[in-house]
N, C-alpha and C positions, 0 to 999 in steps of 0.2 A: 603776137605771133599766129594768128589765123592761119589754119593749114592752106597752103597755097592752091588744094583742088576745093577750097570752102570759100573763098573770098567773095568769089563772083556773086554766089548763091546768096550771103549774106548782104552784099552791099543792094542786089536784087529786091531780097525782102524789104529792106528797111525803105529804100527810095520807093517802094510801090505803095507806102503807106504813110506817107509824110503828111498827108490832110487830115487832122482832127474829124472825129477822134478815130482813131487807130487803136488796133493791138498788135502786137510783134510774139510771136512766138515760134522759136527757131533754135535748131541743135545746128553744131559746128563744133571744128576738131580745133584745137590749139597746139602748139607746139614748145611745149615747156622747157625751158634751159636748164631745167635740173631733171624733173621727172619723163619728160619726152612726151609723148603721145596723150594730151587727153581730148576727153569729150564734156562739152558744157552744154547749158541750158540758159537761154534769154526770154524772158516773159516782160514784156513795157505796154503802156496803155498812156493814149495821149489824148488829154483834155480840150475842147475847144474852147474860145473864151465867148462868154456870156454876150460880147457886143457883137462878135464876128464870129461865125458858128467856124470859116476855113482859117481862122488866125489860132495858132496852138498858144495856150494859156500855162501848160505846164505838160510834162509826162514823169512817170517813175516806174519802176518796175525791177526785177532783179537776176539776177546771172548766179546761175550755182555747177558746180564741177559735179557732174553724173557719169563720171568714167567708171566708177566702179558698177553702179545698173546699167549701163551698155555692153561692160566685158560680160558681167553674169548672163545678159541675154543673150548675146553673141555665143557664148560659152553653151547657153542651155539650147540654143537654135542646131548648134552645132552635133551636139548629143543626140539631139531629136533627129536630126539628119546620119548619124550615123544607124541609129535605131532603128529608121526605115530603110536602111540599104540592107543591115543584117537581118530583119523581117523579110524583105522581097527576096533575099538571096536563102532564106531557108526552105526548106521543103516542109518544113511544119507548119500547123496555124497557131500562132501566137494570139493570146489573151492577155488581157490586162482588166482586172476588177478594182475598182476603187469603194470600198464598201461605205466610208462614210455618205457619199452623196448617191451610192446605187449606180455610178456610170461605168461603163464597158465599152472595151475595144476590141472586136477583133479582127484579125487582118485580112486582108484580103485572101491569104494563104487559109486560113480557118474557115474562111467560107468555101472556098474551091475543092476540100476533099469533100463537101456536101453536094458537091455540083454546081453551088451558086455563083452568081457574077456579086460583086462586091455591094451592088444598090440593091438587091433582093435580100437580103436580111438585114434587120436593123440592129443597130450595137444597144444590145438591152440585154439585160440575164435573162428573163423569160425567154430569149429566144432558144438559149441551151436547154432551158426547160422542157420547151415546147417539141424542141427534136430528138428527148430522152426516149429510147426504148420504153413503153408500159412497162415492162418488168423490169427494168433498169431505175426508172425514177424515183421512186421513193427511196431505194439503197442508196441513190448518189444523192440526194437532198438532204437526206439524214448526215451522210460521209459531210458533207458539206458543212454542215450545222456544229456536228462534231468537231470537225477541224477550227472552226471560228471561236467554238468553246475553248477547246485544247489545242491551241496549234503546236504543229512539229516541225521537223526544218524540212519536210518535203510532203506535200498532197499528191499521192501518186494513186491512181486508181483506173479501171479499164471498163468500159461501159458500151453498148450500141447508142447509135445516132442515124436519124433516118435522111439517106439521101433524098435529092430531087427526082431521082429516078424510083422511089418509093421504096427502094432497099435498105436495107440496114449494114452500118458499116462499124466494126468495131473501130475503137480511138482509145488509144494510150493516152493519159495524161498526167503530166509531171508539171508540179506548181511550186513555187515556193511565195512567202508572205514577208509582209515590212509589218512589224509589230511598233507600237507607241512606247512610252518608257513603263507603261503599266503592264505591258504584255498583250496588248489587244489588238488584233490583227488589223490594220488601216486600208490594206492592199494586197491582192492576190495576183499573181502574174504566172502564166505558165505555157506549157506548147501542147497541141492537140497531133497525133501521130496515126495514122491510117495502118493499123494492125490486122485488117481482113484477111488478109491472102494470108500472113503466121496463122493466123486463127486457125484456116482454112487446114493446113497443112497441118497444125497439130491435133485436130478431130480426125485427119486424114488416118494418121499415124494410130492414134487411139483406137479409132475403128477396125484398123488392121490387126492392130493388137490385139482385140476383142474376137473378133473373127478367126484369127490363128488359135488363141486359147481356146474356143469352141470346135473350132476343128480337132486340135490334139486330145481336147476329151471326148470328142465324139472316136476319133482313132482309138485311144486309151479301152474306151467302153466295148470295141469291138472285137480286141485283142483277148481282152478279160470273158467275154464272149467264146 
């Protein structure tokens, strides 16, 4: 009961490799009377006769049900596509760090926050380190190390990173972690949000408050005089 859409492909694959030695390796779908749609894989070899290289002496192979594997792969692909769509739709920059092999992913938005195109920044942990403000670098590296040693629910920090235009942008970072059965951090993933404008407003308000306080104190001194 090979799936109607796969019959011609299976026939074509077999017919084009009838002259030994041959090797078949193909996947196809089968409509099972009880289990419904299933995925199968065939691997077979054909050995030529010792007396005539064009005569098939024997062939052997196997067929296995790979439905679970295929469905898992399709589910993973769908999940990755949803992740990519969510990343593209987000105004925040997404990052993903697998500690075991030190592999890092930075979304296009993560790089765009700092004025770079996707190809201009390497997906490496050192990229983040190198772009940190000198006054924040040691503090942040220590904070990461402390989190790896004693992980909490979230890793939340604010720091400055160097923009392509040579200015520094304030970044709000919020991350979570995946732990193994022993509580060791296997993976961290989170987001970067540019809060530079918010920082400017806060600093302006602080300065205005200080100016007002200074003005008030000067006025009070004048009244006392």
